[in-house]
PDB file with SEQRES, HELIX, SHEET and CRYST1 records, atoms N, CA, C and O in Angstrom:
SEQRES   1 A   74  MET SER ALA ALA ASN MET GLY THR LEU ASN ALA GLU ASP          
SEQRES   2 A   74  ILE LEU THR PRO ALA GLU LEU ALA LYS ARG LEU LYS VAL          
SEQRES   3 A   74  PRO LEU SER TRP ILE TYR GLU LYS SER ARG ASP ARG GLY          
SEQRES   4 A   74  GLN PHE ALA GLY GLN PRO LEU PRO VAL LEU ARG CYS GLY          
SEQRES   5 A   74  LYS TYR LEU ARG PHE SER TRP PRO ALA VAL VAL GLU TRP          
SEQRES   6 A   74  LEU GLN ARG GLN GLU ARG SER VAL ARG                          
HELIX    1 AA1 ALA A    3  MET A    6  1                                   4    
HELIX    2 AA2 ALA A   11  ASP A   13  5                                   3    
HELIX    3 AA3 PRO A   17  LEU A   24  1                                   8    
HELIX    4 AA4 LEU A   28  SER A   35  1                                   8    
HELIX    5 AA5 ASP A   37  GLY A   39  5                                   3    
HELIX    6 AA6 TRP A   59  SER A   72  1                                  14    
SHEET    1 AA1 3 ILE A  14  LEU A  15  0                                        
SHEET    2 AA1 3 TYR A  54  SER A  58 -1                                        
SHEET    3 AA1 3 LEU A  49  CYS A  51 -1                                        
CRYST1    1.000    1.000    1.000  90.00  90.00  90.00 P 1           1          
ATOM      1  N   MET A   1     -75.572 -98.825  41.432  1.00  0.00           N  
ATOM      2  CA  MET A   1     -76.076 -98.232  42.662  1.00  0.00           C  
ATOM      3  C   MET A   1     -75.603 -96.789  42.735  1.00  0.00           C  
ATOM      4  O   MET A   1     -74.456 -96.489  42.402  1.00  0.00           O  
ATOM      5  N   SER A   2     -76.468 -95.912  43.161  1.00  0.00           N  
ATOM      6  CA  SER A   2     -76.135 -94.488  43.189  1.00  0.00           C  
ATOM      7  C   SER A   2     -75.317 -94.145  44.422  1.00  0.00           C  
ATOM      8  O   SER A   2     -75.241 -94.920  45.376  1.00  0.00           O  
ATOM      9  N   ALA A   3     -74.711 -92.973  44.383  1.00  0.00           N  
ATOM     10  CA  ALA A   3     -73.942 -92.489  45.526  1.00  0.00           C  
ATOM     11  C   ALA A   3     -74.837 -92.328  46.750  1.00  0.00           C  
ATOM     12  O   ALA A   3     -74.391 -92.552  47.875  1.00  0.00           O  
ATOM     13  N   ALA A   4     -76.097 -91.941  46.542  1.00  0.00           N  
ATOM     14  CA  ALA A   4     -77.022 -91.777  47.670  1.00  0.00           C  
ATOM     15  C   ALA A   4     -77.256 -93.102  48.369  1.00  0.00           C  
ATOM     16  O   ALA A   4     -77.363 -93.136  49.594  1.00  0.00           O  
ATOM     17  N   ASN A   5     -77.338 -94.182  47.628  1.00  0.00           N  
ATOM     18  CA  ASN A   5     -77.563 -95.491  48.213  1.00  0.00           C  
ATOM     19  C   ASN A   5     -76.307 -96.044  48.878  1.00  0.00           C  
ATOM     20  O   ASN A   5     -76.406 -96.883  49.773  1.00  0.00           O  
ATOM     21  N   MET A   6     -75.135 -95.591  48.459  1.00  0.00           N  
ATOM     22  CA  MET A   6     -73.886 -96.081  49.008  1.00  0.00           C  
ATOM     23  C   MET A   6     -73.468 -95.300  50.245  1.00  0.00           C  
ATOM     24  O   MET A   6     -72.468 -95.649  50.873  1.00  0.00           O  
ATOM     25  N   GLY A   7     -74.192 -94.269  50.609  1.00  0.00           N  
ATOM     26  CA  GLY A   7     -73.885 -93.503  51.800  1.00  0.00           C  
ATOM     27  C   GLY A   7     -72.855 -92.406  51.585  1.00  0.00           C  
ATOM     28  O   GLY A   7     -72.396 -91.801  52.553  1.00  0.00           O  
ATOM     29  N   THR A   8     -72.482 -92.135  50.339  1.00  0.00           N  
ATOM     30  CA  THR A   8     -71.546 -91.058  50.068  1.00  0.00           C  
ATOM     31  C   THR A   8     -72.263 -89.990  49.253  1.00  0.00           C  
ATOM     32  O   THR A   8     -72.925 -90.281  48.256  1.00  0.00           O  
ATOM     33  N   LEU A   9     -72.115 -88.767  49.695  1.00  0.00           N  
ATOM     34  CA  LEU A   9     -72.746 -87.648  49.001  1.00  0.00           C  
ATOM     35  C   LEU A   9     -71.715 -86.564  48.774  1.00  0.00           C  
ATOM     36  O   LEU A   9     -70.843 -86.334  49.611  1.00  0.00           O  
ATOM     37  N   ASN A  10     -71.821 -85.916  47.661  1.00  0.00           N  
ATOM     38  CA  ASN A  10     -71.013 -84.731  47.409  1.00  0.00           C  
ATOM     39  C   ASN A  10     -71.742 -83.542  48.000  1.00  0.00           C  
ATOM     40  O   ASN A  10     -72.971 -83.481  47.970  1.00  0.00           O  
ATOM     41  N   ALA A  11     -70.986 -82.597  48.537  1.00  0.00           N  
ATOM     42  CA  ALA A  11     -71.599 -81.415  49.152  1.00  0.00           C  
ATOM     43  C   ALA A  11     -72.491 -80.667  48.169  1.00  0.00           C  
ATOM     44  O   ALA A  11     -73.524 -80.127  48.566  1.00  0.00           O  
ATOM     45  N   GLU A  12     -72.110 -80.627  46.892  1.00  0.00           N  
ATOM     46  CA  GLU A  12     -72.921 -79.904  45.911  1.00  0.00           C  
ATOM     47  C   GLU A  12     -74.234 -80.624  45.585  1.00  0.00           C  
ATOM     48  O   GLU A  12     -75.116 -80.044  44.952  1.00  0.00           O  
ATOM     49  N   ASP A  13     -74.368 -81.881  46.014  1.00  0.00           N  
ATOM     50  CA  ASP A  13     -75.611 -82.626  45.795  1.00  0.00           C  
ATOM     51  C   ASP A  13     -76.636 -82.391  46.898  1.00  0.00           C  
ATOM     52  O   ASP A  13     -77.773 -82.848  46.779  1.00  0.00           O  
ATOM     53  N   ILE A  14     -76.264 -81.688  47.969  1.00  0.00           N  
ATOM     54  CA  ILE A  14     -77.176 -81.404  49.070  1.00  0.00           C  
ATOM     55  C   ILE A  14     -77.813 -80.041  48.805  1.00  0.00           C  
ATOM     56  O   ILE A  14     -77.123 -79.030  48.679  1.00  0.00           O  
ATOM     57  N   LEU A  15     -79.142 -80.036  48.725  1.00  0.00           N  
ATOM     58  CA  LEU A  15     -79.877 -78.821  48.364  1.00  0.00           C  
ATOM     59  C   LEU A  15     -80.822 -78.385  49.470  1.00  0.00           C  
ATOM     60  O   LEU A  15     -81.366 -79.214  50.199  1.00  0.00           O  
ATOM     61  N   THR A  16     -81.011 -77.091  49.588  1.00  0.00           N  
ATOM     62  CA  THR A  16     -82.037 -76.542  50.479  1.00  0.00           C  
ATOM     63  C   THR A  16     -83.387 -76.680  49.764  1.00  0.00           C  
ATOM     64  O   THR A  16     -83.425 -76.928  48.558  1.00  0.00           O  
ATOM     65  N   PRO A  17     -84.484 -76.522  50.495  1.00  0.00           N  
ATOM     66  CA  PRO A  17     -85.785 -76.561  49.822  1.00  0.00           C  
ATOM     67  C   PRO A  17     -85.899 -75.529  48.686  1.00  0.00           C  
ATOM     68  O   PRO A  17     -86.448 -75.836  47.628  1.00  0.00           O  
ATOM     69  N   ALA A  18     -85.386 -74.320  48.899  1.00  0.00           N  
ATOM     70  CA  ALA A  18     -85.463 -73.280  47.856  1.00  0.00           C  
ATOM     71  C   ALA A  18     -84.630 -73.659  46.634  1.00  0.00           C  
ATOM     72  O   ALA A  18     -85.053 -73.434  45.500  1.00  0.00           O  
ATOM     73  N   GLU A  19     -83.450 -74.230  46.860  1.00  0.00           N  
ATOM     74  CA  GLU A  19     -82.599 -74.648  45.734  1.00  0.00           C  
ATOM     75  C   GLU A  19     -83.250 -75.766  44.940  1.00  0.00           C  
ATOM     76  O   GLU A  19     -83.194 -75.782  43.710  1.00  0.00           O  
ATOM     77  N   LEU A  20     -83.876 -76.715  45.661  1.00  0.00           N  
ATOM     78  CA  LEU A  20     -84.552 -77.820  44.977  1.00  0.00           C  
ATOM     79  C   LEU A  20     -85.744 -77.313  44.178  1.00  0.00           C  
ATOM     80  O   LEU A  20     -85.957 -77.741  43.044  1.00  0.00           O  
ATOM     81  N   ALA A  21     -86.521 -76.408  44.758  1.00  0.00           N  
ATOM     82  CA  ALA A  21     -87.678 -75.844  44.045  1.00  0.00           C  
ATOM     83  C   ALA A  21     -87.224 -75.150  42.761  1.00  0.00           C  
ATOM     84  O   ALA A  21     -87.850 -75.296  41.712  1.00  0.00           O  
ATOM     85  N   LYS A  22     -86.142 -74.403  42.855  1.00  0.00           N  
ATOM     86  CA  LYS A  22     -85.626 -73.708  41.677  1.00  0.00           C  
ATOM     87  C   LYS A  22     -85.165 -74.709  40.626  1.00  0.00           C  
ATOM     88  O   LYS A  22     -85.442 -74.532  39.439  1.00  0.00           O  
ATOM     89  N   ARG A  23     -84.463 -75.761  41.050  1.00  0.00           N  
ATOM     90  CA  ARG A  23     -83.959 -76.760  40.109  1.00  0.00           C  
ATOM     91  C   ARG A  23     -85.100 -77.511  39.425  1.00  0.00           C  
ATOM     92  O   ARG A  23     -85.023 -77.814  38.234  1.00  0.00           O  
ATOM     93  N   LEU A  24     -86.163 -77.812  40.184  1.00  0.00           N  
ATOM     94  CA  LEU A  24     -87.307 -78.542  39.622  1.00  0.00           C  
ATOM     95  C   LEU A  24     -88.330 -77.623  38.958  1.00  0.00           C  
ATOM     96  O   LEU A  24     -89.261 -78.087  38.300  1.00  0.00           O  
ATOM     97  N   LYS A  25     -88.145 -76.307  39.141  1.00  0.00           N  
ATOM     98  CA  LYS A  25     -89.068 -75.310  38.574  1.00  0.00           C  
ATOM     99  C   LYS A  25     -90.490 -75.512  39.088  1.00  0.00           C  
ATOM    100  O   LYS A  25     -91.457 -75.539  38.326  1.00  0.00           O  
ATOM    101  N   VAL A  26     -90.579 -75.653  40.416  1.00  0.00           N  
ATOM    102  CA  VAL A  26     -91.879 -75.784  41.086  1.00  0.00           C  
ATOM    103  C   VAL A  26     -91.907 -74.795  42.249  1.00  0.00           C  
ATOM    104  O   VAL A  26     -90.857 -74.320  42.682  1.00  0.00           O  
ATOM    105  N   PRO A  27     -93.096 -74.482  42.756  1.00  0.00           N  
ATOM    106  CA  PRO A  27     -93.178 -73.586  43.914  1.00  0.00           C  
ATOM    107  C   PRO A  27     -92.562 -74.231  45.159  1.00  0.00           C  
ATOM    108  O   PRO A  27     -92.580 -75.454  45.304  1.00  0.00           O  
ATOM    109  N   LEU A  28     -92.029 -73.420  46.035  1.00  0.00           N  
ATOM    110  CA  LEU A  28     -91.454 -73.905  47.286  1.00  0.00           C  
ATOM    111  C   LEU A  28     -92.484 -74.682  48.098  1.00  0.00           C  
ATOM    112  O   LEU A  28     -92.145 -75.667  48.754  1.00  0.00           O  
ATOM    113  N   SER A  29     -93.730 -74.246  48.056  1.00  0.00           N  
ATOM    114  CA  SER A  29     -94.793 -74.946  48.793  1.00  0.00           C  
ATOM    115  C   SER A  29     -94.961 -76.385  48.313  1.00  0.00           C  
ATOM    116  O   SER A  29     -95.307 -77.261  49.107  1.00  0.00           O  
ATOM    117  N   TRP A  30     -94.721 -76.645  47.021  1.00  0.00           N  
ATOM    118  CA  TRP A  30     -94.816 -78.004  46.480  1.00  0.00           C  
ATOM    119  C   TRP A  30     -93.743 -78.894  47.111  1.00  0.00           C  
ATOM    120  O   TRP A  30     -94.006 -80.054  47.429  1.00  0.00           O  
ATOM    121  N   ILE A  31     -92.548 -78.359  47.291  1.00  0.00           N  
ATOM    122  CA  ILE A  31     -91.450 -79.112  47.905  1.00  0.00           C  
ATOM    123  C   ILE A  31     -91.827 -79.503  49.330  1.00  0.00           C  
ATOM    124  O   ILE A  31     -91.672 -80.662  49.717  1.00  0.00           O  
ATOM    125  N   TYR A  32     -92.317 -78.550  50.105  1.00  0.00           N  
ATOM    126  CA  TYR A  32     -92.706 -78.845  51.485  1.00  0.00           C  
ATOM    127  C   TYR A  32     -93.842 -79.857  51.538  1.00  0.00           C  
ATOM    128  O   TYR A  32     -93.809 -80.777  52.355  1.00  0.00           O  
ATOM    129  N   GLU A  33     -94.837 -79.703  50.687  1.00  0.00           N  
ATOM    130  CA  GLU A  33     -95.975 -80.624  50.687  1.00  0.00           C  
ATOM    131  C   GLU A  33     -95.545 -82.049  50.324  1.00  0.00           C  
ATOM    132  O   GLU A  33     -95.957 -83.005  50.981  1.00  0.00           O  
ATOM    133  N   LYS A  34     -94.731 -82.193  49.300  1.00  0.00           N  
ATOM    134  CA  LYS A  34     -94.328 -83.528  48.847  1.00  0.00           C  
ATOM    135  C   LYS A  34     -93.318 -84.191  49.767  1.00  0.00           C  
ATOM    136  O   LYS A  34     -93.111 -85.401  49.684  1.00  0.00           O  
ATOM    137  N   SER A  35     -92.679 -83.413  50.651  1.00  0.00           N  
ATOM    138  CA  SER A  35     -91.732 -84.006  51.591  1.00  0.00           C  
ATOM    139  C   SER A  35     -92.418 -84.511  52.860  1.00  0.00           C  
ATOM    140  O   SER A  35     -91.800 -85.208  53.665  1.00  0.00           O  
ATOM    141  N   ARG A  36     -93.686 -84.164  53.042  1.00  0.00           N  
ATOM    142  CA  ARG A  36     -94.457 -84.659  54.193  1.00  0.00           C  
ATOM    143  C   ARG A  36     -95.040 -86.037  53.866  1.00  0.00           C  
ATOM    144  O   ARG A  36     -95.299 -86.351  52.704  1.00  0.00           O  
ATOM    145  N   ASP A  37     -95.238 -86.839  54.884  1.00  0.00           N  
ATOM    146  CA  ASP A  37     -95.835 -88.164  54.679  1.00  0.00           C  
ATOM    147  C   ASP A  37     -97.214 -88.059  54.044  1.00  0.00           C  
ATOM    148  O   ASP A  37     -97.569 -88.881  53.200  1.00  0.00           O  
ATOM    149  N   ARG A  38     -97.993 -87.059  54.438  1.00  0.00           N  
ATOM    150  CA  ARG A  38     -99.340 -86.929  53.873  1.00  0.00           C  
ATOM    151  C   ARG A  38     -99.330 -86.356  52.463  1.00  0.00           C  
ATOM    152  O   ARG A  38    -100.358 -86.363  51.786  1.00  0.00           O  
ATOM    153  N   GLY A  39     -98.187 -85.861  52.015  1.00  0.00           N  
ATOM    154  CA  GLY A  39     -98.072 -85.292  50.685  1.00  0.00           C  
ATOM    155  C   GLY A  39     -97.519 -86.267  49.673  1.00  0.00           C  
ATOM    156  O   GLY A  39     -96.895 -85.871  48.689  1.00  0.00           O  
ATOM    157  N   GLN A  40     -97.749 -87.545  49.919  1.00  0.00           N  
ATOM    158  CA  GLN A  40     -97.203 -88.570  49.042  1.00  0.00           C  
ATOM    159  C   GLN A  40     -97.673 -88.404  47.610  1.00  0.00           C  
ATOM    160  O   GLN A  40     -98.816 -88.031  47.344  1.00  0.00           O  
ATOM    161  N   PHE A  41     -96.773 -88.687  46.713  1.00  0.00           N  
ATOM    162  CA  PHE A  41     -97.067 -88.671  45.290  1.00  0.00           C  
ATOM    163  C   PHE A  41     -96.772 -90.060  44.781  1.00  0.00           C  
ATOM    164  O   PHE A  41     -95.622 -90.499  44.814  1.00  0.00           O  
ATOM    165  N   ALA A  42     -97.787 -90.761  44.311  1.00  0.00           N  
ATOM    166  CA  ALA A  42     -97.654 -92.149  43.858  1.00  0.00           C  
ATOM    167  C   ALA A  42     -97.102 -93.039  44.973  1.00  0.00           C  
ATOM    168  O   ALA A  42     -96.314 -93.948  44.711  1.00  0.00           O  
ATOM    169  N   GLY A  43     -97.515 -92.776  46.214  1.00  0.00           N  
ATOM    170  CA  GLY A  43     -97.182 -93.663  47.319  1.00  0.00           C  
ATOM    171  C   GLY A  43     -95.922 -93.350  48.105  1.00  0.00           C  
ATOM    172  O   GLY A  43     -95.691 -93.974  49.141  1.00  0.00           O  
ATOM    173  N   GLN A  44     -95.110 -92.428  47.668  1.00  0.00           N  
ATOM    174  CA  GLN A  44     -93.855 -92.126  48.354  1.00  0.00           C  
ATOM    175  C   GLN A  44     -93.677 -90.625  48.543  1.00  0.00           C  
ATOM    176  O   GLN A  44     -93.847 -89.860  47.594  1.00  0.00           O  
ATOM    177  N   PRO A  45     -93.332 -90.192  49.767  1.00  0.00           N  
ATOM    178  CA  PRO A  45     -93.003 -88.770  49.932  1.00  0.00           C  
ATOM    179  C   PRO A  45     -91.641 -88.469  49.314  1.00  0.00           C  
ATOM    180  O   PRO A  45     -90.831 -89.376  49.127  1.00  0.00           O  
ATOM    181  N   LEU A  46     -91.393 -87.240  49.006  1.00  0.00           N  
ATOM    182  CA  LEU A  46     -90.110 -86.789  48.487  1.00  0.00           C  
ATOM    183  C   LEU A  46     -89.037 -87.106  49.529  1.00  0.00           C  
ATOM    184  O   LEU A  46     -89.216 -86.761  50.697  1.00  0.00           O  
ATOM    185  N   PRO A  47     -87.926 -87.750  49.151  1.00  0.00           N  
ATOM    186  CA  PRO A  47     -86.895 -88.092  50.139  1.00  0.00           C  
ATOM    187  C   PRO A  47     -86.236 -86.832  50.707  1.00  0.00           C  
ATOM    188  O   PRO A  47     -85.818 -85.941  49.968  1.00  0.00           O  
ATOM    189  N   VAL A  48     -86.157 -86.785  52.017  1.00  0.00           N  
ATOM    190  CA  VAL A  48     -85.645 -85.593  52.695  1.00  0.00           C  
ATOM    191  C   VAL A  48     -84.615 -86.000  53.741  1.00  0.00           C  
ATOM    192  O   VAL A  48     -84.734 -87.050  54.371  1.00  0.00           O  
ATOM    193  N   LEU A  49     -83.616 -85.164  53.914  1.00  0.00           N  
ATOM    194  CA  LEU A  49     -82.632 -85.324  54.984  1.00  0.00           C  
ATOM    195  C   LEU A  49     -83.000 -84.296  56.045  1.00  0.00           C  
ATOM    196  O   LEU A  49     -82.973 -83.094  55.781  1.00  0.00           O  
ATOM    197  N   ARG A  50     -83.338 -84.756  57.229  1.00  0.00           N  
ATOM    198  CA  ARG A  50     -83.726 -83.834  58.295  1.00  0.00           C  
ATOM    199  C   ARG A  50     -82.517 -83.581  59.184  1.00  0.00           C  
ATOM    200  O   ARG A  50     -81.946 -84.505  59.763  1.00  0.00           O  
ATOM    201  N   CYS A  51     -82.140 -82.317  59.279  1.00  0.00           N  
ATOM    202  CA  CYS A  51     -81.018 -81.875  60.108  1.00  0.00           C  
ATOM    203  C   CYS A  51     -81.591 -80.958  61.171  1.00  0.00           C  
ATOM    204  O   CYS A  51     -81.568 -79.735  61.034  1.00  0.00           O  
ATOM    205  N   GLY A  52     -82.106 -81.563  62.232  1.00  0.00           N  
ATOM    206  CA  GLY A  52     -82.804 -80.773  63.246  1.00  0.00           C  
ATOM    207  C   GLY A  52     -84.057 -80.184  62.631  1.00  0.00           C  
ATOM    208  O   GLY A  52     -84.896 -80.917  62.108  1.00  0.00           O  
ATOM    209  N   LYS A  53     -84.192 -78.880  62.685  1.00  0.00           N  
ATOM    210  CA  LYS A  53     -85.373 -78.233  62.106  1.00  0.00           C  
ATOM    211  C   LYS A  53     -85.205 -77.932  60.625  1.00  0.00           C  
ATOM    212  O   LYS A  53     -86.133 -77.441  59.982  1.00  0.00           O  
ATOM    213  N   TYR A  54     -84.039 -78.220  60.085  1.00  0.00           N  
ATOM    214  CA  TYR A  54     -83.749 -77.899  58.684  1.00  0.00           C  
ATOM    215  C   TYR A  54     -83.977 -79.101  57.779  1.00  0.00           C  
ATOM    216  O   TYR A  54     -83.690 -80.239  58.150  1.00  0.00           O  
ATOM    217  N   LEU A  55     -84.494 -78.833  56.598  1.00  0.00           N  
ATOM    218  CA  LEU A  55     -84.672 -79.875  55.586  1.00  0.00           C  
ATOM    219  C   LEU A  55     -83.601 -79.698  54.518  1.00  0.00           C  
ATOM    220  O   LEU A  55     -83.311 -78.583  54.086  1.00  0.00           O  
ATOM    221  N   ARG A  56     -83.024 -80.808  54.106  1.00  0.00           N  
ATOM    222  CA  ARG A  56     -82.071 -80.804  53.005  1.00  0.00           C  
ATOM    223  C   ARG A  56     -82.428 -81.972  52.095  1.00  0.00           C  
ATOM    224  O   ARG A  56     -83.026 -82.954  52.534  1.00  0.00           O  
ATOM    225  N   PHE A  57     -82.061 -81.859  50.844  1.00  0.00           N  
ATOM    226  CA  PHE A  57     -82.414 -82.866  49.859  1.00  0.00           C  
ATOM    227  C   PHE A  57     -81.169 -83.317  49.109  1.00  0.00           C  
ATOM    228  O   PHE A  57     -80.324 -82.505  48.732  1.00  0.00           O  
ATOM    229  N   SER A  58     -81.072 -84.613  48.901  1.00  0.00           N  
ATOM    230  CA  SER A  58     -79.990 -85.189  48.114  1.00  0.00           C  
ATOM    231  C   SER A  58     -80.454 -85.226  46.662  1.00  0.00           C  
ATOM    232  O   SER A  58     -81.443 -85.887  46.346  1.00  0.00           O  
ATOM    233  N   TRP A  59     -79.753 -84.525  45.780  1.00  0.00           N  
ATOM    234  CA  TRP A  59     -80.156 -84.477  44.386  1.00  0.00           C  
ATOM    235  C   TRP A  59     -80.220 -85.871  43.764  1.00  0.00           C  
ATOM    236  O   TRP A  59     -81.197 -86.154  43.070  1.00  0.00           O  
ATOM    237  N   PRO A  60     -79.240 -86.765  43.967  1.00  0.00           N  
ATOM    238  CA  PRO A  60     -79.362 -88.113  43.380  1.00  0.00           C  
ATOM    239  C   PRO A  60     -80.605 -88.865  43.890  1.00  0.00           C  
ATOM    240  O   PRO A  60     -81.251 -89.578  43.122  1.00  0.00           O  
ATOM    241  N   ALA A  61     -80.937 -88.709  45.168  1.00  0.00           N  
ATOM    242  CA  ALA A  61     -82.126 -89.377  45.709  1.00  0.00           C  
ATOM    243  C   ALA A  61     -83.405 -88.789  45.111  1.00  0.00           C  
ATOM    244  O   ALA A  61     -84.359 -89.520  44.843  1.00  0.00           O  
ATOM    245  N   VAL A  62     -83.426 -87.486  44.903  1.00  0.00           N  
ATOM    246  CA  VAL A  62     -84.602 -86.839  44.299  1.00  0.00           C  
ATOM    247  C   VAL A  62     -84.772 -87.308  42.853  1.00  0.00           C  
ATOM    248  O   VAL A  62     -85.894 -87.560  42.412  1.00  0.00           O  
ATOM    249  N   VAL A  63     -83.674 -87.427  42.117  1.00  0.00           N  
ATOM    250  CA  VAL A  63     -83.748 -87.902  40.729  1.00  0.00           C  
ATOM    251  C   VAL A  63     -84.304 -89.323  40.692  1.00  0.00           C  
ATOM    252  O   VAL A  63     -85.150 -89.636  39.855  1.00  0.00           O  
ATOM    253  N   GLU A  64     -83.835 -90.184  41.595  1.00  0.00           N  
ATOM    254  CA  GLU A  64     -84.356 -91.551  41.658  1.00  0.00           C  
ATOM    255  C   GLU A  64     -85.852 -91.546  41.990  1.00  0.00           C  
ATOM    256  O   GLU A  64     -86.622 -92.311  41.410  1.00  0.00           O  
ATOM    257  N   TRP A  65     -86.258 -90.685  42.922  1.00  0.00           N  
ATOM    258  CA  TRP A  65     -87.665 -90.571  43.311  1.00  0.00           C  
ATOM    259  C   TRP A  65     -88.509 -90.143  42.118  1.00  0.00           C  
ATOM    260  O   TRP A  65     -89.583 -90.695  41.880  1.00  0.00           O  
ATOM    261  N   LEU A  66     -88.021 -89.154  41.366  1.00  0.00           N  
ATOM    262  CA  LEU A  66     -88.753 -88.692  40.182  1.00  0.00           C  
ATOM    263  C   LEU A  66     -88.888 -89.804  39.140  1.00  0.00           C  
ATOM    264  O   LEU A  66     -89.938 -89.945  38.513  1.00  0.00           O  
ATOM    265  N   GLN A  67     -87.844 -90.578  38.959  1.00  0.00           N  
ATOM    266  CA  GLN A  67     -87.893 -91.677  37.994  1.00  0.00           C  
ATOM    267  C   GLN A  67     -88.893 -92.747  38.434  1.00  0.00           C  
ATOM    268  O   GLN A  67     -89.604 -93.311  37.602  1.00  0.00           O  
ATOM    269  N   ARG A  68     -88.950 -93.029  39.744  1.00  0.00           N  
ATOM    270  CA  ARG A  68     -89.938 -93.995  40.251  1.00  0.00           C  
ATOM    271  C   ARG A  68     -91.357 -93.474  40.046  1.00  0.00           C  
ATOM    272  O   ARG A  68     -92.260 -94.238  39.705  1.00  0.00           O  
ATOM    273  N   GLN A  69     -91.552 -92.161  40.257  1.00  0.00           N  
ATOM    274  CA  GLN A  69     -92.883 -91.568  40.078  1.00  0.00           C  
ATOM    275  C   GLN A  69     -93.312 -91.666  38.629  1.00  0.00           C  
ATOM    276  O   GLN A  69     -94.467 -91.966  38.327  1.00  0.00           O  
ATOM    277  N   GLU A  70     -92.370 -91.408  37.737  1.00  0.00           N  
ATOM    278  CA  GLU A  70     -92.672 -91.484  36.300  1.00  0.00           C  
ATOM    279  C   GLU A  70     -93.078 -92.900  35.905  1.00  0.00           C  
ATOM    280  O   GLU A  70     -94.024 -93.081  35.138  1.00  0.00           O  
ATOM    281  N   ARG A  71     -92.372 -93.903  36.421  1.00  0.00           N  
ATOM    282  CA  ARG A  71     -92.696 -95.299  36.102  1.00  0.00           C  
ATOM    283  C   ARG A  71     -94.048 -95.715  36.673  1.00  0.00           C  
ATOM    284  O   ARG A  71     -94.774 -96.494  36.055  1.00  0.00           O  
ATOM    285  N   SER A  72     -94.387 -95.187  37.869  1.00  0.00           N  
ATOM    286  CA  SER A  72     -95.616 -95.632  38.523  1.00  0.00           C  
ATOM    287  C   SER A  72     -96.867 -95.039  37.888  1.00  0.00           C  
ATOM    288  O   SER A  72     -97.951 -95.605  38.032  1.00  0.00           O  
ATOM    289  N   VAL A  73     -96.743 -93.905  37.187  1.00  0.00           N  
ATOM    290  CA  VAL A  73     -97.926 -93.310  36.574  1.00  0.00           C  
ATOM    291  C   VAL A  73     -98.148 -93.804  35.143  1.00  0.00           C  
ATOM    292  O   VAL A  73     -99.157 -93.472  34.521  1.00  0.00           O  
ATOM    293  N   ARG A  74     -97.245 -94.566  34.644  1.00  0.00           N  
ATOM    294  CA  ARG A  74     -97.396 -95.101  33.280  1.00  0.00           C  
ATOM    295  C   ARG A  74     -98.273 -96.308  33.251  1.00  0.00           C  
ATOM    296  O   ARG A  74     -98.503 -96.879  32.185  1.00  0.00           O  
TER     297      ARG A  74                                                      
END                                                                             
């Protein structure tokens, strides 16, 4: 079980939308689109932590999401 599922996160694993876009090498607009319910990719939106008006992303949760997407398109 990952740290994200256990409820413990390291501060360095929390990313802003811009940091996540840079890490994934995608446009910032892709991050915003995939984090919305209507922007689902293979049935699931990108997992997001909402802190008021701010969006943050857990890197371990994003990695798990990417792995699920890869399995679902095969």
